[in-house]
C-alpha positions in Angstrom: 44.9 148.8 13.9 46.5 145.5 14.9 46.9 144.8 18.6 50.5 145.2 19.8 52.0 141.9 20.7 55.6 141.7 22.0 57.6 138.7 23.2 60.5 137.9 25.5 62.1 134.7 24.2 65.0 133.8 26.4 67.1 130.6 26.2 67.2 128.7 29.6 71.0 128.7 29.8 71.5 130.0 33.4 71.2 133.2 35.2 69.2 136.2 34.0 71.7 138.6 32.5 71.1 142.3 32.8 70.9 142.8 29.1 68.3 140.1 28.8 66.3 141.6 31.6 66.3 145.0 29.9 65.1 143.4 26.7 62.2 141.8 28.6 61.4 145.2 30.3 61.4 147.1 27.0 59.2 144.5 25.4 56.8 144.7 28.3 56.7 148.5 28.3 56.1 148.6 24.5 53.1 146.2 24.9 51.6 147.9 28.0 51.9 151.4 26.7 49.3 150.5 24.0 47.3 148.0 26.1 48.9 145.1 24.1 50.0 141.6 25.1 53.4 140.6 26.4 54.3 137.0 25.7 56.9 134.7 27.2 58.4 132.0 24.9 61.1 129.6 25.9 63.7 129.0 23.2 65.3 125.7 24.0 66.4 124.5 20.6 70.1 124.7 21.4 70.0 121.6 23.6 73.7 121.7 24.3 73.4 125.0 26.3 70.4 124.1 28.4 70.9 124.4 32.2 68.7 122.6 34.7 66.5 125.0 36.7 67.1 127.9 34.3 63.4 128.0 33.3 62.4 128.5 36.9 64.9 131.4 37.1 63.2 133.0 34.1 59.7 132.6 35.8 61.0 133.9 39.1 62.8 136.9 37.7 59.8 138.1 35.8 57.6 137.6 38.8 60.0 139.4 41.1 60.2 142.3 38.7 56.4 142.5 38.2 56.7 141.8 34.4 53.5 139.7 34.2 53.2 137.9 30.9 49.8 137.5 29.3 50.7 134.3 27.6 53.4 131.7 28.2 54.2 128.1 29.1 53.0 128.5 32.6 49.9 130.6 32.0 48.8 129.2 28.6 47.2 131.2 25.7 45.8 130.8 22.2 49.1 130.6 20.4 50.9 127.7 22.2 52.9 125.7 22.7 55.2 128.4 24.1 58.3 126.2 24.4 60.2 125.7 21.2 61.0 122.0 21.7 57.3 121.3 22.2 56.6 123.2 19.0 59.3 121.3 17.2 57.7 118.0 18.1 54.6 119.2 16.3 56.7 119.4 13.1 56.1 123.0 12.2 59.8 123.9 11.7 60.4 120.9 9.5 57.3 121.7 7.5 58.1 125.4 6.9 61.8 124.6 6.1 60.8 122.1 3.4 58.1 124.4 2.1 60.9 127.0 1.4 62.9 124.3 -0.4 59.8 123.6 -2.6 59.4 127.3 -3.3 63.0 127.6 -4.4 63.8 129.9 -1.4 66.0 127.4 0.4 68.0 124.3 -0.4 69.2 121.0 1.1 72.9 121.0 1.9 75.0 117.8 2.6 78.3 119.7 3.2 80.0 119.0 6.4 80.4 122.0 8.7 84.1 121.2 9.3 84.7 121.4 5.6 83.1 124.8 5.4 85.1 126.0 8.4 88.3 125.0 6.7 87.3 127.0 3.6 86.5 129.9 5.8 89.9 129.8 7.5 91.7 129.5 4.2 89.9 132.5 2.6 89.9 134.8 5.6 87.7 137.9 5.5 87.0 137.4 1.8 85.2 134.1 2.4 81.8 133.6 0.8 80.4 130.1 0.8 79.1 129.1 -2.5 77.2 125.9 -1.8 77.7 123.2 -4.4 74.6 121.4 -3.1 72.5 124.1 -4.8 73.4 122.5 -8.1 72.1 119.0 -7.1 68.9 117.8 -8.8 65.8 117.2 -6.9 66.1 113.5 -7.6 69.7 113.3 -6.2 68.7 115.2 -3.1 65.8 112.8 -2.5 68.0 109.8 -3.0 70.7 111.0 -0.6 68.1 111.7 2.0 66.5 108.4 1.5 69.9 106.7 1.9 70.2 108.3 5.4 72.8 111.0 4.6 72.8 113.8 7.1 71.7 117.2 5.8 70.8 120.7 6.8 68.5 123.2 5.0 70.0 126.5 4.1 68.4 129.8 3.1 69.0 130.9 -0.5 70.6 134.3 -0.8 71.4 135.8 -4.2 74.7 137.7 -3.8 73.7 140.5 -6.2 72.1 143.8 -5.1 71.2 145.1 -1.6 68.5 144.5 1.1 67.1 147.2 3.2 64.9 147.4 6.3 63.7 150.0 8.9 64.5 149.9 12.6 62.9 152.1 15.2 66.3 152.9 16.8 68.9 152.8 14.0 66.7 154.0 11.1 67.1 152.7 7.6 69.6 149.9 7.3 70.9 148.7 3.9 73.3 145.8 3.4 75.0 144.3 0.4 73.6 140.8 -0.3 77.0 139.4 -0.8 77.7 140.0 2.9 74.8 137.7 3.9 75.6 134.0 4.4 73.2 131.4 3.5 72.2 130.6 7.0 71.1 127.2 8.2 67.4 127.0 8.9 67.1 123.3 9.9 70.0 121.5 11.6 71.0 117.9 10.9 69.4 116.8 14.2 66.0 118.1 13.0 66.1 121.1 15.3 65.6 124.5 13.9 68.3 127.2 14.3 67.5 130.0 16.7 67.1 132.4 13.8 64.7 130.3 11.8 62.5 129.3 14.8 62.3 133.0 15.8 60.8 134.0 12.4 58.3 131.1 12.3 57.2 131.5 15.9 56.9 135.3 15.7 54.7 135.0 12.7 52.5 132.2 14.1 52.1 134.1 17.4 51.2 137.4 15.6 54.2 139.3 17.1 54.0 142.9 15.9 57.1 144.3 17.6 60.4 142.5 18.0 62.7 143.8 20.7 66.3 142.5 20.8 69.9 143.5 21.0 71.7 145.3 18.2 73.9 142.2 17.6 70.9 140.9 15.5 71.0 143.8 13.1 73.2 141.9 10.7 70.8 138.9 10.7 67.6 140.9 10.2 67.9 141.0 6.3 68.0 137.2 6.3 64.9 137.1 8.6 63.1 139.4 6.2 63.9 137.1 3.2 62.0 134.4 5.0 59.1 136.7 5.7 59.0 137.9 2.1 59.3 134.3 0.8 56.1 133.4 2.6 54.4 136.8 1.9 54.1 137.5 5.7 54.0 140.9 7.3 57.4 142.0 8.7 57.2 143.1 12.3 58.4 146.4 13.7 62.0 146.1 14.8 63.5 147.7 17.9 67.2 146.9 18.2 68.7 148.0 21.5 72.3 149.1 22.1 74.4 146.9 24.4 74.8 147.3 28.1 78.5 148.0 28.7 80.9 147.2 31.5 83.1 150.1 30.3 83.7 151.9 27.1 85.1 148.8 25.4 83.6 145.7 27.0 80.0 144.5 27.0 78.5 143.5 30.4 78.9 139.7 30.5 78.4 137.0 33.1 81.3 135.2 31.4 83.5 138.1 32.5 82.2 137.9 36.1 79.7 140.7 35.8 76.7 140.6 38.0 73.5 138.9 36.9 70.1 139.9 38.2 70.3 137.1 40.8 73.8 138.3 41.9 72.4 141.8 42.5 69.5 140.5 44.5 71.9 138.5 46.7 73.9 141.6 47.3 70.8 143.4 48.6 69.5 145.3 45.7 65.7 145.6 45.3 64.0 144.2 42.1 62.1 147.5 41.5 65.3 149.6 41.8 67.2 147.3 39.4 64.3 147.5 36.9 64.1 151.3 37.2 67.9 151.6 36.7 68.1 149.3 33.7 65.2 151.1 32.0 67.5 154.1 31.8 70.4 152.2 30.3 70.0 153.3 26.7 66.6 155.1 27.1 66.2 158.7 28.0 62.9 159.9 29.4 61.5 163.2 28.1 61.1 164.4 31.7 64.0 165.5 34.0 63.6 162.6 36.4 65.0 159.2 37.2 62.8 157.5 39.6 59.8 155.6 38.0 57.4 152.9 39.0 56.8 150.2 36.5 53.4 151.7 35.6 55.0 155.2 35.2 57.6 153.7 32.9 54.9 152.1 30.7 53.3 155.5 30.3 56.5 157.3 29.6 58.3 154.8 27.4 59.0 155.9 23.8 61.2 153.7 21.5 62.2 156.9 19.7 64.2 157.9 22.8 66.3 154.7 22.8 69.9 155.6 22.0 72.2 154.0 19.5 75.3 153.8 21.6 76.1 151.4 24.4 75.1 152.4 28.0 77.7 151.8 30.7 76.4 149.9 33.8 77.3 152.1 36.8 77.0 150.1 40.0 77.4 153.3 42.1 74.4 154.8 40.3 72.3 151.7 41.0 73.4 151.8 44.6 72.3 155.3 45.0 68.9 154.5 43.3 68.5 151.5 45.6 69.0 153.7 48.6 66.3 156.1 47.3 63.9 153.2 47.0 64.7 152.0 50.6 64.2 155.4 52.1 60.9 156.1 50.3 59.5 152.7 51.2 56.5 152.3 53.5 58.1 151.8 57.0 56.4 148.5 57.7 57.5 147.1 54.4 61.0 148.5 55.0 61.1 146.9 58.5 60.0 143.5 57.2 62.8 143.7 54.6 65.7 144.6 57.0 64.6 142.6 60.0 66.2 139.3 58.9 69.5 141.0 58.4 69.4 142.6 61.8 68.3 139.4 63.5 71.1 137.4 61.8 73.8 139.8 63.1 72.8 140.9 66.6 70.6 138.0 67.7 67.9 138.3 70.3 67.4 140.9 73.1 67.2 144.1 70.9 64.4 146.2 69.6 64.8 145.5 65.9 62.6 148.4 64.9 64.9 150.9 66.8 67.9 149.4 64.9 66.0 149.6 61.6 65.2 153.3 62.3 68.8 154.0 63.2 70.1 152.7 59.8 67.2 154.0 57.7 69.0 157.1 56.4 72.3 155.4 55.8 71.7 152.0 54.2 71.8 151.8 50.4 71.9 148.1 49.8 70.7 145.4 52.2 74.0 143.6 52.4 75.6 146.7 54.0 73.4 146.2 57.1 75.6 143.4 58.4 78.8 145.5 58.7 76.8 148.5 59.8 75.4 147.0 63.0 78.0 144.4 64.1 79.1 146.7 67.0 75.7 146.2 68.7 76.6 142.6 69.4 80.1 143.4 70.5 82.2 146.6 70.0 85.5 146.0 68.2 88.9 147.1 69.3 89.9 150.7 68.5 92.8 153.0 69.0 92.4 156.1 71.2 93.2 158.2 68.1 89.6 157.5 67.1 88.5 160.1 69.6 90.1 162.8 67.5 87.4 164.7 65.6 88.1 168.2 64.2 84.5 169.2 63.9 83.7 168.0 67.5 86.9 169.5 68.7 87.7 166.3 70.6 90.7 164.1 71.0 91.8 161.5 73.6 92.5 164.2 76.2 89.1 165.8 75.7 87.4 162.4 75.9 89.1 161.8 79.2 87.1 164.8 80.5 83.9 164.2 78.6 83.2 160.5 79.2 83.1 160.6 83.0 80.6 163.5 82.7 78.5 161.4 80.3 78.7 158.4 82.6 77.5 160.4 85.6 74.6 162.0 83.7 73.4 158.7 82.4 73.9 156.7 85.6 71.2 158.7 87.4 68.8 158.8 84.4 65.5 156.9 85.1 63.7 157.2 81.8 65.9 155.5 79.2 65.1 156.5 75.6 66.7 158.5 72.8 64.9 161.7 73.7 65.6 161.6 77.5 69.3 160.7 76.9 69.7 163.5 74.4 68.0 166.0 76.7 70.1 165.3 79.7 73.4 165.4 77.8 72.5 168.5 75.8 71.5 170.3 79.0 74.8 169.3 80.6 76.8 170.4 77.5 75.1 173.8 77.7 75.8 174.1 81.4 79.5 173.4 80.9 79.8 175.5 77.7 80.3 172.6 75.3 78.7 172.0 71.9 76.4 169.0 71.8 78.8 167.2 69.4 81.6 167.6 71.8 79.6 165.7 74.4 78.2 163.1 71.9 81.1 162.1 69.8 83.3 160.5 72.5 80.2 158.7 73.8 79.6 157.4 70.2 83.1 156.1 70.0 82.9 154.3 73.3 79.6 152.7 72.5 80.3 151.7 68.9 84.1 151.8 68.5 83.4 153.7 65.3 83.9 157.3 64.1 80.7 157.0 62.0 77.8 154.9 63.3 74.1 154.7 62.4 71.7 156.8 64.5 74.4 158.6 66.5 75.3 158.3 70.2 71.9 158.7 71.9 70.1 156.3 69.5 72.8 153.7 70.0 72.5 154.1 73.7 68.7 153.5 73.6 69.1 150.3 71.6 71.9 149.0 73.8 70.0 149.7 77.0 71.3 151.4 80.1 73.4 148.7 81.6 75.3 147.9 78.4 75.7 151.5 77.5 77.2 152.4 80.9 79.5 149.3 80.7 80.9 150.4 77.3 81.3 154.0 78.5 83.2 152.7 81.6 85.4 150.7 79.4 86.1 153.7 77.2 87.1 155.7 80.4 89.4 152.9 81.5 91.2 152.6 78.2 91.9 156.4 78.3 
């Protein structure tokens, strides 16, 4: 049995789109499930769309996600070069395109694209381009080329009959040949088209499984005509449904939708993003949602990829990200959140206590900033904030409670969460109050918030005795 070889072949045109990253992930999982090879190939033949620095984004994204490629421009391999422009300079696309012409499977075309476009507009949906250049003699073609006339090479497609192929997701696909245009293989600038270069490179790199979006389903019969013309093995196709913004729109950076880099900047973890997008279109056989990359590789089955678009739900990703944060090793978690804490509240605080206080509440790292600003300086608040139905408090109750809290804490010698909680709960019991009735007004005075990470006693420990008493005194004064 042939070794499984998959490839991720992005164009370096900017940020890493979520759909592209999912394609890379599925290609990686298919390879690793069967101890195969995952290859990175850079497709830069569309020179007009190239963005400076985009190749580094591709490398960095794969590294951040743990999708280690076995071969590629940066790690080498036996099937290089792994950048299409480098491959083009070796002449392979020119060679194979002209070989198809010699075999009668393609032809040289001198038609101007603008002329074809005018015909297309005039004919509308019924347009089928019949290339007059197919009737040119070999001698005339050679003379016009020798005279320096610009040309492209087009695939020959006979309009009669049908063409069929099998896809692992969509099953047997059959199309009428008359719906297939005679696509350009080699452009007038000598560069191959994306479609043609894909076929040549996939064959030369022994790619066994091709993973891509379902927008390429319509082009696949034309790819297969090239494979068949050369007598090459056709790879296994896995066409994936789109990632959707909603029921009608695809997720798209052009529409302002988040890229992988955008999500990282907002405080999402690479492993959470990867876990979530694995489930966009693929359903595991187990009733679970949290998977490590290794677990995904073992569980992944292309037969469980759906055929309909999966809607990207940012709330679901946020929930999943929170799960990852809360299940993380505490030291790793602390190292992750410390820069955010330090940025907001500056020096003079025990960052680990702050990290512990927010641990059960934070879902994305960018939330931390707003969550802890009150440590630096409490905001203004209305006395209506003291109203809490569950705590049975309001401003009048707080007038009674806060002086009691102040007196209890003023004489407290050991200042930590446990000692603060103990002295206040004992006082609450003595006076016949519930703990929450004692703690809620204190929390409002310390944080100027109805909901705050850690609760009143944890906040007091972090602020320290002097600052806590100062804020409680201010709360009393404003009442």
